[in-house]
Biotite code that builds the C-alpha atoms (Angstrom):
import biotite.structure as struc

atoms = struc.array([
    struc.Atom([4.859, 12.555, -28.539], chain_id="A", res_id=1, res_name="MET", atom_name="CA", element="C"),
    struc.Atom([3.351, 12.506, -25.093], chain_id="A", res_id=2, res_name="LYS", atom_name="CA", element="C"),
    struc.Atom([2.056, 9.123, -25.619], chain_id="A", res_id=3, res_name="ARG", atom_name="CA", element="C"),
    struc.Atom([5.679, 7.713, -26.595], chain_id="A", res_id=4, res_name="ASN", atom_name="CA", element="C"),
    struc.Atom([6.991, 9.431, -23.445], chain_id="A", res_id=5, res_name="ARG", atom_name="CA", element="C"),
    struc.Atom([4.345, 7.921, -21.258], chain_id="A", res_id=6, res_name="LEU", atom_name="CA", element="C"),
    struc.Atom([5.213, 4.486, -22.682], chain_id="A", res_id=7, res_name="LEU", atom_name="CA", element="C"),
    struc.Atom([8.834, 5.059, -22.180], chain_id="A", res_id=8, res_name="LEU", atom_name="CA", element="C"),
    struc.Atom([8.283, 6.061, -18.552], chain_id="A", res_id=9, res_name="LEU", atom_name="CA", element="C"),
    struc.Atom([6.111, 3.097, -17.922], chain_id="A", res_id=10, res_name="SER", atom_name="CA", element="C"),
    struc.Atom([8.703, 0.821, -19.349], chain_id="A", res_id=11, res_name="LEU", atom_name="CA", element="C"),
    struc.Atom([11.435, 2.349, -17.082], chain_id="A", res_id=12, res_name="ILE", atom_name="CA", element="C"),
    struc.Atom([9.400, 2.252, -14.012], chain_id="A", res_id=13, res_name="SER", atom_name="CA", element="C"),
    struc.Atom([8.399, -1.280, -14.489], chain_id="A", res_id=14, res_name="SER", atom_name="CA", element="C"),
    struc.Atom([11.971, -2.343, -15.452], chain_id="A", res_id=15, res_name="LEU", atom_name="CA", element="C"),
    struc.Atom([13.326, -0.653, -12.114], chain_id="A", res_id=16, res_name="LEU", atom_name="CA", element="C"),
    struc.Atom([10.868, -2.559, -9.974], chain_id="A", res_id=17, res_name="VAL", atom_name="CA", element="C"),
    struc.Atom([11.672, -5.955, -11.748], chain_id="A", res_id=18, res_name="ILE", atom_name="CA", element="C"),
    struc.Atom([15.645, -5.273, -11.251], chain_id="A", res_id=19, res_name="LEU", atom_name="CA", element="C"),
    struc.Atom([15.178, -4.062, -7.671], chain_id="A", res_id=20, res_name="VAL", atom_name="CA", element="C"),
    struc.Atom([13.155, -7.133, -6.884], chain_id="A", res_id=21, res_name="SER", atom_name="CA", element="C"),
    struc.Atom([15.702, -9.651, -8.489], chain_id="A", res_id=22, res_name="LEU", atom_name="CA", element="C"),
    struc.Atom([18.830, -7.965, -7.003], chain_id="A", res_id=23, res_name="PHE", atom_name="CA", element="C"),
    struc.Atom([17.675, -6.254, -3.783], chain_id="A", res_id=24, res_name="GLN", atom_name="CA", element="C"),
    struc.Atom([19.633, -8.423, -1.610], chain_id="A", res_id=25, res_name="TRP", atom_name="CA", element="C"),
    struc.Atom([22.858, -8.143, -3.693], chain_id="A", res_id=26, res_name="ASP", atom_name="CA", element="C"),
    struc.Atom([22.331, -4.225, -3.370], chain_id="A", res_id=27, res_name="LEU", atom_name="CA", element="C"),
    struc.Atom([21.639, -4.273, 0.454], chain_id="A", res_id=28, res_name="ILE", atom_name="CA", element="C"),
    struc.Atom([25.021, -6.322, 0.740], chain_id="A", res_id=29, res_name="ASP", atom_name="CA", element="C"),
    struc.Atom([26.773, -3.526, -1.180], chain_id="A", res_id=30, res_name="ILE", atom_name="CA", element="C"),
    struc.Atom([25.126, -0.208, 0.232], chain_id="A", res_id=31, res_name="ILE", atom_name="CA", element="C"),
    struc.Atom([23.371, -1.827, 3.459], chain_id="A", res_id=32, res_name="THR", atom_name="CA", element="C"),
    struc.Atom([19.673, -1.671, 4.373], chain_id="A", res_id=33, res_name="GLU", atom_name="CA", element="C"),
    struc.Atom([19.809, 1.917, 5.499], chain_id="A", res_id=34, res_name="PHE", atom_name="CA", element="C"),
    struc.Atom([20.947, 3.367, 2.011], chain_id="A", res_id=35, res_name="LEU", atom_name="CA", element="C"),
    struc.Atom([18.691, 0.766, 0.365], chain_id="A", res_id=36, res_name="MET", atom_name="CA", element="C"),
    struc.Atom([15.588, 2.523, 1.847], chain_id="A", res_id=37, res_name="LEU", atom_name="CA", element="C"),
    struc.Atom([15.664, 5.600, -0.326], chain_id="A", res_id=38, res_name="PRO", atom_name="CA", element="C"),
    struc.Atom([15.953, 3.361, -3.350], chain_id="A", res_id=39, res_name="ILE", atom_name="CA", element="C"),
    struc.Atom([12.978, 1.310, -2.445], chain_id="A", res_id=40, res_name="TRP", atom_name="CA", element="C"),
    struc.Atom([11.023, 4.488, -1.727], chain_id="A", res_id=41, res_name="LEU", atom_name="CA", element="C"),
    struc.Atom([12.101, 6.121, -5.099], chain_id="A", res_id=42, res_name="PHE", atom_name="CA", element="C"),
    struc.Atom([11.365, 2.988, -7.239], chain_id="A", res_id=43, res_name="VAL", atom_name="CA", element="C"),
    struc.Atom([8.072, 2.067, -5.791], chain_id="A", res_id=44, res_name="TYR", atom_name="CA", element="C"),
    struc.Atom([6.785, 5.696, -5.566], chain_id="A", res_id=45, res_name="ALA", atom_name="CA", element="C"),
    struc.Atom([7.773, 6.327, -9.177], chain_id="A", res_id=46, res_name="PHE", atom_name="CA", element="C"),
    struc.Atom([6.129, 3.058, -10.338], chain_id="A", res_id=47, res_name="PHE", atom_name="CA", element="C"),
    struc.Atom([2.979, 4.045, -8.344], chain_id="A", res_id=48, res_name="ILE", atom_name="CA", element="C"),
    struc.Atom([2.858, 7.503, -9.703], chain_id="A", res_id=49, res_name="ILE", atom_name="CA", element="C"),
    struc.Atom([3.313, 6.087, -13.395], chain_id="A", res_id=50, res_name="MET", atom_name="CA", element="C"),
    struc.Atom([0.523, 3.467, -12.653], chain_id="A", res_id=51, res_name="THR", atom_name="CA", element="C"),
    struc.Atom([-1.868, 6.243, -11.884], chain_id="A", res_id=52, res_name="ILE", atom_name="CA", element="C"),
    struc.Atom([-0.778, 8.308, -14.638], chain_id="A", res_id=53, res_name="TRP", atom_name="CA", element="C"),
    struc.Atom([-1.295, 5.437, -17.156], chain_id="A", res_id=54, res_name="THR", atom_name="CA", element="C"),
    struc.Atom([-4.805, 4.577, -15.768], chain_id="A", res_id=55, res_name="LEU", atom_name="CA", element="C"),
    struc.Atom([-5.873, 8.325, -16.237], chain_id="A", res_id=56, res_name="ILE", atom_name="CA", element="C"),
    struc.Atom([-4.410, 8.242, -19.766], chain_id="A", res_id=57, res_name="HIS", atom_name="CA", element="C"),
    struc.Atom([-6.410, 4.926, -20.365], chain_id="A", res_id=58, res_name="LEU", atom_name="CA", element="C"),
    struc.Atom([-9.641, 6.446, -19.215], chain_id="A", res_id=59, res_name="LEU", atom_name="CA", element="C"),
    struc.Atom([-9.128, 9.701, -21.119], chain_id="A", res_id=60, res_name="LYS", atom_name="CA", element="C"),
    struc.Atom([-7.610, 8.694, -24.350], chain_id="A", res_id=61, res_name="ASN", atom_name="CA", element="C"),
    struc.Atom([-8.457, 4.989, -24.544], chain_id="A", res_id=62, res_name="ARG", atom_name="CA", element="C"),
    struc.Atom([-4.718, 4.167, -24.854], chain_id="A", res_id=63, res_name="LYS", atom_name="CA", element="C"),
    struc.Atom([-4.148, 0.695, -23.125], chain_id="A", res_id=64, res_name="TRP", atom_name="CA", element="C"),
    struc.Atom([-0.480, -0.160, -23.854], chain_id="A", res_id=65, res_name="GLN", atom_name="CA", element="C"),
    struc.Atom([1.085, 1.787, -20.792], chain_id="A", res_id=66, res_name="PRO", atom_name="CA", element="C"),
    struc.Atom([-1.369, 0.571, -18.245], chain_id="A", res_id=67, res_name="PHE", atom_name="CA", element="C"),
    struc.Atom([-1.190, -2.997, -19.341], chain_id="A", res_id=68, res_name="VAL", atom_name="CA", element="C"),
    struc.Atom([2.561, -2.714, -18.912], chain_id="A", res_id=69, res_name="ILE", atom_name="CA", element="C"),
    struc.Atom([2.015, -1.740, -15.280], chain_id="A", res_id=70, res_name="GLN", atom_name="CA", element="C"),
    struc.Atom([-0.541, -4.358, -14.796], chain_id="A", res_id=71, res_name="LEU", atom_name="CA", element="C"),
    struc.Atom([1.923, -7.001, -16.115], chain_id="A", res_id=72, res_name="ILE", atom_name="CA", element="C"),
    struc.Atom([4.720, -5.996, -13.796], chain_id="A", res_id=73, res_name="THR", atom_name="CA", element="C"),
    struc.Atom([2.222, -5.897, -10.863], chain_id="A", res_id=74, res_name="ILE", atom_name="CA", element="C"),
    struc.Atom([1.460, -9.627, -11.697], chain_id="A", res_id=75, res_name="SER", atom_name="CA", element="C"),
    struc.Atom([5.004, -10.268, -11.843], chain_id="A", res_id=76, res_name="LEU", atom_name="CA", element="C"),
    struc.Atom([5.883, -8.835, -8.602], chain_id="A", res_id=77, res_name="TRP", atom_name="CA", element="C"),
    struc.Atom([3.282, -10.706, -6.693], chain_id="A", res_id=78, res_name="PHE", atom_name="CA", element="C"),
    struc.Atom([3.414, -13.867, -8.694], chain_id="A", res_id=79, res_name="LEU", atom_name="CA", element="C"),
    struc.Atom([7.145, -14.511, -10.003], chain_id="A", res_id=80, res_name="PHE", atom_name="CA", element="C"),
    struc.Atom([9.538, -15.777, -7.360], chain_id="A", res_id=81, res_name="PRO", atom_name="CA", element="C"),
    struc.Atom([12.325, -13.107, -7.716], chain_id="A", res_id=82, res_name="PHE", atom_name="CA", element="C"),
    struc.Atom([14.098, -14.051, -4.410], chain_id="A", res_id=83, res_name="ASN", atom_name="CA", element="C"),
    struc.Atom([14.060, -17.697, -5.270], chain_id="A", res_id=84, res_name="GLN", atom_name="CA", element="C"),
    struc.Atom([15.625, -17.158, -8.570], chain_id="A", res_id=85, res_name="ILE", atom_name="CA", element="C"),
    struc.Atom([18.317, -15.100, -7.132], chain_id="A", res_id=86, res_name="ASN", atom_name="CA", element="C"),
    struc.Atom([19.196, -17.719, -4.418], chain_id="A", res_id=87, res_name="LEU", atom_name="CA", element="C"),
    struc.Atom([19.129, -20.504, -7.117], chain_id="A", res_id=88, res_name="ASP", atom_name="CA", element="C"),
    struc.Atom([21.743, -18.455, -9.208], chain_id="A", res_id=89, res_name="LEU", atom_name="CA", element="C"),
    struc.Atom([23.650, -17.924, -6.247], chain_id="A", res_id=90, res_name="ASN", atom_name="CA", element="C"),
    struc.Atom([23.980, -21.518, -5.081], chain_id="A", res_id=91, res_name="PHE", atom_name="CA", element="C"),
    struc.Atom([24.623, -22.793, -8.555], chain_id="A", res_id=92, res_name="ARG", atom_name="CA", element="C"),
    struc.Atom([27.248, -20.190, -9.354], chain_id="A", res_id=93, res_name="ILE", atom_name="CA", element="C"),
    struc.Atom([29.128, -20.663, -6.096], chain_id="A", res_id=94, res_name="HIS", atom_name="CA", element="C"),
    struc.Atom([28.594, -24.228, -5.191], chain_id="A", res_id=95, res_name="GLN", atom_name="CA", element="C"),
    struc.Atom([31.885, -25.581, -6.271], chain_id="A", res_id=96, res_name="ASP", atom_name="CA", element="C"),
    struc.Atom([34.047, -22.880, -4.808], chain_id="A", res_id=97, res_name="LYS", atom_name="CA", element="C"),
    struc.Atom([31.986, -23.268, -1.512], chain_id="A", res_id=98, res_name="ARG", atom_name="CA", element="C"),
    struc.Atom([32.620, -26.998, -1.262], chain_id="A", res_id=99, res_name="GLU", atom_name="CA", element="C"),
    struc.Atom([36.355, -26.393, -1.993], chain_id="A", res_id=100, res_name="GLU", atom_name="CA", element="C"),
    struc.Atom([36.253, -24.064, 1.019], chain_id="A", res_id=101, res_name="VAL", atom_name="CA", element="C"),
    struc.Atom([34.303, -26.449, 3.203], chain_id="A", res_id=102, res_name="ALA", atom_name="CA", element="C"),
    struc.Atom([36.877, -29.152, 2.185], chain_id="A", res_id=103, res_name="THR", atom_name="CA", element="C"),
    struc.Atom([39.721, -27.128, 3.306], chain_id="A", res_id=104, res_name="LYS", atom_name="CA", element="C"),
    struc.Atom([38.169, -26.464, 6.605], chain_id="A", res_id=105, res_name="ILE", atom_name="CA", element="C"),
    struc.Atom([37.199, -30.159, 7.222], chain_id="A", res_id=106, res_name="GLU", atom_name="CA", element="C"),
    struc.Atom([41.069, -30.850, 6.433], chain_id="A", res_id=107, res_name="ASN", atom_name="CA", element="C"),
    struc.Atom([42.232, -28.185, 8.795], chain_id="A", res_id=108, res_name="GLY", atom_name="CA", element="C"),
    struc.Atom([43.702, -25.898, 5.969], chain_id="A", res_id=109, res_name="VAL", atom_name="CA", element="C"),
    struc.Atom([41.512, -23.370, 6.871], chain_id="A", res_id=110, res_name="ILE", atom_name="CA", element="C"),
    struc.Atom([40.774, -22.594, 10.590], chain_id="A", res_id=111, res_name="LYS", atom_name="CA", element="C"),
    struc.Atom([38.831, -20.298, 12.673], chain_id="A", res_id=112, res_name="PRO", atom_name="CA", element="C"),
    struc.Atom([40.863, -17.071, 12.819], chain_id="A", res_id=113, res_name="ASN", atom_name="CA", element="C"),
    struc.Atom([38.667, -14.332, 14.434], chain_id="A", res_id=114, res_name="VAL", atom_name="CA", element="C"),
    struc.Atom([39.867, -13.404, 17.989], chain_id="A", res_id=115, res_name="PRO", atom_name="CA", element="C"),
    struc.Atom([37.241, -14.179, 20.622], chain_id="A", res_id=116, res_name="ASN", atom_name="CA", element="C"),
    struc.Atom([35.045, -16.217, 18.222], chain_id="A", res_id=117, res_name="SER", atom_name="CA", element="C"),
    struc.Atom([36.077, -19.780, 17.882], chain_id="A", res_id=118, res_name="PRO", atom_name="CA", element="C"),
    struc.Atom([33.408, -20.628, 15.244], chain_id="A", res_id=119, res_name="SER", atom_name="CA", element="C"),
    struc.Atom([34.007, -17.668, 13.033], chain_id="A", res_id=120, res_name="LEU", atom_name="CA", element="C"),
    struc.Atom([36.279, -17.833, 9.990], chain_id="A", res_id=121, res_name="ILE", atom_name="CA", element="C"),
    struc.Atom([37.228, -14.617, 7.830], chain_id="A", res_id=122, res_name="GLN", atom_name="CA", element="C"),
    struc.Atom([38.134, -16.101, 4.516], chain_id="A", res_id=123, res_name="LEU", atom_name="CA", element="C"),
    struc.Atom([41.725, -15.408, 3.616], chain_id="A", res_id=124, res_name="PRO", atom_name="CA", element="C"),
    struc.Atom([42.485, -12.895, 1.050], chain_id="A", res_id=125, res_name="LYS", atom_name="CA", element="C"),
    struc.Atom([42.965, -15.464, -1.631], chain_id="A", res_id=126, res_name="GLU", atom_name="CA", element="C"),
    struc.Atom([39.331, -16.047, -1.499], chain_id="A", res_id=127, res_name="TYR", atom_name="CA", element="C"),
    struc.Atom([37.939, -12.309, -1.073], chain_id="A", res_id=128, res_name="THR", atom_name="CA", element="C"),
    struc.Atom([40.322, -10.024, -2.767], chain_id="A", res_id=129, res_name="GLN", atom_name="CA", element="C"),
    struc.Atom([42.709, -11.663, -5.152], chain_id="A", res_id=130, res_name="LEU", atom_name="CA", element="C"),
    struc.Atom([40.145, -13.980, -6.931], chain_id="A", res_id=131, res_name="SER", atom_name="CA", element="C"),
    struc.Atom([36.808, -12.689, -8.240], chain_id="A", res_id=132, res_name="LYS", atom_name="CA", element="C"),
    struc.Atom([35.494, -16.145, -8.177], chain_id="A", res_id=133, res_name="GLU", atom_name="CA", element="C"),
    struc.Atom([35.347, -16.043, -4.313], chain_id="A", res_id=134, res_name="TYR", atom_name="CA", element="C"),
    struc.Atom([34.187, -12.566, -3.620], chain_id="A", res_id=135, res_name="THR", atom_name="CA", element="C"),
    struc.Atom([30.653, -13.805, -3.301], chain_id="A", res_id=136, res_name="GLN", atom_name="CA", element="C"),
    struc.Atom([30.960, -16.803, -1.380], chain_id="A", res_id=137, res_name="LEU", atom_name="CA", element="C"),
    struc.Atom([29.789, -15.295, 1.993], chain_id="A", res_id=138, res_name="SER", atom_name="CA", element="C"),
    struc.Atom([27.899, -11.887, 2.064], chain_id="A", res_id=139, res_name="LYS", atom_name="CA", element="C"),
    struc.Atom([28.290, -9.390, 4.776], chain_id="A", res_id=140, res_name="GLY", atom_name="CA", element="C"),
    struc.Atom([32.130, -9.110, 4.735], chain_id="A", res_id=141, res_name="GLY", atom_name="CA", element="C"),
    struc.Atom([33.243, -12.828, 3.742], chain_id="A", res_id=142, res_name="GLY", atom_name="CA", element="C"),
    struc.Atom([32.839, -14.388, 7.241], chain_id="A", res_id=143, res_name="ASP", atom_name="CA", element="C"),
    struc.Atom([31.602, -18.089, 7.515], chain_id="A", res_id=144, res_name="ILE", atom_name="CA", element="C"),
    struc.Atom([30.536, -19.732, 10.596], chain_id="A", res_id=145, res_name="VAL", atom_name="CA", element="C"),
    struc.Atom([31.535, -23.417, 11.547], chain_id="A", res_id=146, res_name="VAL", atom_name="CA", element="C"),
    struc.Atom([29.111, -25.297, 13.786], chain_id="A", res_id=147, res_name="GLU", atom_name="CA", element="C"),
    struc.Atom([30.865, -28.341, 15.567], chain_id="A", res_id=148, res_name="THR", atom_name="CA", element="C"),
    struc.Atom([28.962, -31.261, 17.031], chain_id="A", res_id=149, res_name="LYS", atom_name="CA", element="C"),
    struc.Atom([31.448, -33.913, 18.127], chain_id="A", res_id=150, res_name="GLY", atom_name="CA", element="C"),
    struc.Atom([33.415, -34.698, 15.002], chain_id="A", res_id=151, res_name="LYS", atom_name="CA", element="C"),
    struc.Atom([30.917, -33.396, 12.569], chain_id="A", res_id=152, res_name="ALA", atom_name="CA", element="C"),
    struc.Atom([31.087, -29.918, 11.408], chain_id="A", res_id=153, res_name="LYS", atom_name="CA", element="C"),
    struc.Atom([28.390, -27.731, 9.480], chain_id="A", res_id=154, res_name="SER", atom_name="CA", element="C"),
    struc.Atom([29.520, -24.616, 7.422], chain_id="A", res_id=155, res_name="ILE", atom_name="CA", element="C"),
    struc.Atom([27.354, -21.630, 7.242], chain_id="A", res_id=156, res_name="LEU", atom_name="CA", element="C"),
    struc.Atom([27.899, -19.323, 4.004], chain_id="A", res_id=157, res_name="PHE", atom_name="CA", element="C"),
    struc.Atom([25.850, -16.038, 4.408], chain_id="A", res_id=158, res_name="PHE", atom_name="CA", element="C"),
    struc.Atom([23.520, -14.881, 1.745], chain_id="A", res_id=159, res_name="THR", atom_name="CA", element="C"),
    struc.Atom([22.399, -12.105, 4.010], chain_id="A", res_id=160, res_name="TYR", atom_name="CA", element="C"),
    struc.Atom([23.774, -10.971, 7.319], chain_id="A", res_id=161, res_name="ARG", atom_name="CA", element="C"),
    struc.Atom([21.674, -8.810, 9.313], chain_id="A", res_id=162, res_name="GLY", atom_name="CA", element="C"),
    struc.Atom([21.846, -8.113, 13.086], chain_id="A", res_id=163, res_name="MET", atom_name="CA", element="C"),
    struc.Atom([22.166, -10.677, 15.808], chain_id="A", res_id=164, res_name="ILE", atom_name="CA", element="C"),
    struc.Atom([19.881, -13.822, 14.665], chain_id="A", res_id=165, res_name="ASP", atom_name="CA", element="C"),
    struc.Atom([18.544, -12.008, 11.668], chain_id="A", res_id=166, res_name="ASN", atom_name="CA", element="C"),
    struc.Atom([20.373, -13.880, 8.811], chain_id="A", res_id=167, res_name="PHE", atom_name="CA", element="C"),
    struc.Atom([20.144, -16.321, 5.989], chain_id="A", res_id=168, res_name="SER", atom_name="CA", element="C"),
    struc.Atom([22.501, -18.628, 4.012], chain_id="A", res_id=169, res_name="GLY", atom_name="CA", element="C"),
    struc.Atom([23.540, -22.033, 2.759], chain_id="A", res_id=170, res_name="PHE", atom_name="CA", element="C"),
    struc.Atom([24.652, -24.615, 5.171], chain_id="A", res_id=171, res_name="VAL", atom_name="CA", element="C"),
    struc.Atom([26.995, -27.376, 4.034], chain_id="A", res_id=172, res_name="TYR", atom_name="CA", element="C"),
    struc.Atom([27.070, -30.478, 5.951], chain_id="A", res_id=173, res_name="ASN", atom_name="CA", element="C"),
    struc.Atom([29.272, -33.386, 4.689], chain_id="A", res_id=174, res_name="PRO", atom_name="CA", element="C"),
    struc.Atom([26.945, -36.145, 6.430], chain_id="A", res_id=175, res_name="ASN", atom_name="CA", element="C"),
    struc.Atom([23.875, -34.523, 4.819], chain_id="A", res_id=176, res_name="ASP", atom_name="CA", element="C"),
    struc.Atom([22.443, -34.003, 8.310], chain_id="A", res_id=177, res_name="ASN", atom_name="CA", element="C"),
    struc.Atom([19.649, -31.375, 8.335], chain_id="A", res_id=178, res_name="LYS", atom_name="CA", element="C"),
    struc.Atom([20.506, -28.251, 10.616], chain_id="A", res_id=179, res_name="PRO", atom_name="CA", element="C"),
    struc.Atom([18.527, -27.972, 13.841], chain_id="A", res_id=180, res_name="SER", atom_name="CA", element="C"),
    struc.Atom([16.441, -24.945, 14.368], chain_id="A", res_id=181, res_name="LYS", atom_name="CA", element="C"),
    struc.Atom([18.982, -23.283, 16.868], chain_id="A", res_id=182, res_name="SER", atom_name="CA", element="C"),
    struc.Atom([22.204, -24.042, 15.208], chain_id="A", res_id=183, res_name="ASP", atom_name="CA", element="C"),
    struc.Atom([24.615, -20.963, 14.390], chain_id="A", res_id=184, res_name="PHE", atom_name="CA", element="C"),
    struc.Atom([22.705, -19.196, 17.456], chain_id="A", res_id=185, res_name="ASN", atom_name="CA", element="C"),
    struc.Atom([19.803, -18.745, 15.118], chain_id="A", res_id=186, res_name="GLY", atom_name="CA", element="C"),
    struc.Atom([16.087, -19.430, 15.276], chain_id="A", res_id=187, res_name="ASP", atom_name="CA", element="C"),
    struc.Atom([15.344, -20.762, 11.892], chain_id="A", res_id=188, res_name="PHE", atom_name="CA", element="C"),
    struc.Atom([11.943, -20.350, 10.523], chain_id="A", res_id=189, res_name="LYS", atom_name="CA", element="C"),
    struc.Atom([13.024, -21.969, 7.288], chain_id="A", res_id=190, res_name="GLN", atom_name="CA", element="C"),
    struc.Atom([15.286, -24.984, 6.809], chain_id="A", res_id=191, res_name="ILE", atom_name="CA", element="C"),
    struc.Atom([15.037, -26.310, 3.103], chain_id="A", res_id=192, res_name="LYS", atom_name="CA", element="C"),
    struc.Atom([17.237, -28.854, 1.343], chain_id="A", res_id=193, res_name="LYS", atom_name="CA", element="C"),
    struc.Atom([18.662, -27.581, -1.774], chain_id="A", res_id=194, res_name="VAL", atom_name="CA", element="C"),
    struc.Atom([21.231, -30.168, -2.896], chain_id="A", res_id=195, res_name="HIS", atom_name="CA", element="C"),
    struc.Atom([22.990, -33.180, -1.311], chain_id="A", res_id=196, res_name="LYS", atom_name="CA", element="C"),
    struc.Atom([24.936, -31.907, 1.705], chain_id="A", res_id=197, res_name="ASN", atom_name="CA", element="C"),
    struc.Atom([23.361, -28.531, 1.269], chain_id="A", res_id=198, res_name="TRP", atom_name="CA", element="C"),
    struc.Atom([20.490, -26.715, 3.091], chain_id="A", res_id=199, res_name="TYR", atom_name="CA", element="C"),
    struc.Atom([19.106, -23.027, 2.862], chain_id="A", res_id=200, res_name="TYR", atom_name="CA", element="C"),
    struc.Atom([18.276, -21.579, 6.242], chain_id="A", res_id=201, res_name="VAL", atom_name="CA", element="C"),
    struc.Atom([16.739, -18.270, 7.127], chain_id="A", res_id=202, res_name="SER", atom_name="CA", element="C"),
    struc.Atom([16.578, -16.918, 10.839], chain_id="A", res_id=203, res_name="SER", atom_name="CA", element="C"),
    struc.Atom([14.540, -13.591, 11.646], chain_id="A", res_id=204, res_name="TYR", atom_name="CA", element="C"),
])
């Protein structure tokens, strides 16, 4: 009975680590980093305790299954690209809707609408409330940013929106021009092309 309970707890702790690793940025968008901190502490503390427990169980009883589960999870945590998988899914799921919004911005149908911020657009209600398809287009409240250089416009959809220049997102450029390091008032440490006219950027 104790062995089965240990195996179950091992599975639960491992599953929690995997789920948090895969969906942490979605959770941060919902509950903020401040409230995410106790979740991280609980999940990883629980996992560490279970790993120690399963190791003791292995040494005392020669029952290896629970400890192997922990080892597999540790390997996945270090080697499996959870964040990249999340970003790839985010991009593929919302690409068409984001391009639809970008086209409307280029055509002047959607314009900057935030007072004292000529580059910021709060997506209209039809994109954030009335249609579930648009609720995840831009994290952190549904704002998008337009960078204008001459007649060319680049549009930033947030995947994470922190404080000041701590943010990341997908940039759409109709001419497929790569964003510069300081675009959108950022300091990009990562600029990666993900598709024609699309780049992933991260500033921190």
